N, C-alpha and C positions, 0 to 999 in steps of 0.2 A: 504494500500500500504506500502511496506517496502522501505522507502526512502533511508535508508543506503545502502541496497542492490542495489537499482537502481542507486544511486550515484556512487557506486563502478563499476557497469557495464558501466555507462556513462564515467567514468574516464578511464577505460580500453579502451573503444572505442575511446575516444578523443585522447589517447596517441598512439594507434596502428592502427586505421582504416584509410585507405586512404581517406575516405570521409571527415575526419577532419584534414588531414595533413596540409593544407594551413592555416586553422584557428589556429591550434596549433602553427605553426611556427610564425604566426603573434602575437598571445598572448604571446608567450615566449619572442620574441624580445621586444614587447611593455613593458611587465612587467620588464624584465631585465633592459631596458634602463630607464624607469621611476624610478625604484628603485635606480639605480645607480646615477641618476641625482637628486634624492630627490624630485621628483614630487609626491605630495600627491594625490592619486587616488584610485579608486575602480571600479569594475564592478557593474552594476545594470541590472535590467530587465531580459530578457529571458535566458541569459547565467547563471545567478545565479540560476534560476529554474533548469536548466540542471545540474549544478554542485552539487546541493542539492538533485537531484533525483526526483524532482517534475515533470519534463518534460524529454522527451527522445531526444529532438533535440532543436536547437535554430537557429535563422536566422542571427543575427548580434551581435556585441559587443556594449554595451552602456557603455561608460567610463565617469564617473563623476570625475572631478578634483577639487581641491581646487582653488578657483578663484585667489588666490595669485600666483598660479603656471601656469597661462595661457601662459605666454611667454615661459617658459621651455617646457611645453607640446606641444605647437605649433612648437617649434624647433625640437622636436623629430618627430612629425608627418611630418614635411617638409622633413626630411631625408628619409622618406618612399616613397616620391614622389607620393602622393595619387591623385586619381581622386576626385575632388569635386563633390558632388551630390546635386541635388535640395533639399532644406529643407522642402518643402511641406508647408502646411498651418500652420503658426506660430501665428495665432491670439490669441491663449490661452496662449502662452509662452512669456517670457521676460528675458531669461537667458542672462548674460553678454556675454557668449560664447556658441554658439550652432552651430556645423558644422557636416555635414554628408560626409563621405568619402568612397572610395572603393580602396583597394590595392589588385591587382590581382582579385580574386573572393570574397575577404573578405570585407564585409560591416561593418563600425563602425561609431558610433556617438560619438562625443566628446563635452561635455558640462560642464559648471561650476556651475550651480544651477538647481534645479527643481523650477521654478518660474511660477506660474499660476495666472492670473488675469482675472477673468470673473465674475461668480456668487459670488465668494469669492476670497480672496487673500490667497495664500499658497506659502511658500518658504522653500526649504530644501537645505542646503549647506553641502558640504563634511565635515564630522567630524570623527576624528581618532577613537573615542570611539564607533562609529557605524560600524566599519569595522570588518570583520572576515577574517582570512587568512588561506590558505592552500598552499601546495607545489606541483608543478609538476616538477619532475626531478631536485629538488633542487632550483627551482625558486619560490619565494614567489608571490602568486596571492592574490589580495585583492578583497573582494566583500562586498557590503553593507549587513548589517544584515537582516535576514528574517523579523524581526519585522518592520524595516524601509521600506523594499521592500513592505510589506503588506500595509503600509500607503501610499506609493507612488502610487501603483496600485489603491488603494481605492480612492485617490484624483482624478484620471483620469476616474474612472468608470462612472460618470454621462455623459461623452461624448463618451466613447468607451466601447461597450459591452464586447469586448475581455478582456479589463482591469478588468472588474468586475469578469469575469471568472478566470483570473489570481489571483486576490485578494482572491477569494474564495479558490483557490488551495493552496495559501500560508497560509491562515488561517487554512486550514485542516492540513497542514504540522506543523504549530505552535501548534496545539492542540494535536499532537502526541508527548507526553512527552519524547519519546525515542530520539527525535531529539535535545533536549536541550543539548548544549555543545558537540555534537557528530559529528560535521562537519568533513567529510573526514577521519574518523577513520577507 
């Protein structure tokens, strides 16, 4: 698979296809506001697969923030007047903050750590050095590195078959040496 080509096609679609118009408007607002208010954040999960060209669509935005910025992030989210959504089964998770929201038709999760406590303990917190950046119309979008995303999906794979498939897709992406340092070129 030519990930760079697919990422380019995805980006063109994200920026111009009516299908993505509401998601784009949401992401642009969130990124601009978080960046302006110095909220340390990044995208994780399916949207990162989309922007890397690993997948051709995504359901929601998963937004990881630095736990020190919870108050600032929640202030931004409150301004969006979101609908709170049920969190579902949280028996495996123990993040300081984990909320599910909907704004219009856009679903997003906001959380402060990946913290799992079950058969083993695992925690991942936001780290600047694990972020990659790209621009959409001059707005900086941050997302967790493919290597970290691989680890995150792998940690979830004992419980979710879909996560195992996603981990395998990211591993294939990482094995393609043409992707190293080529994000959104």
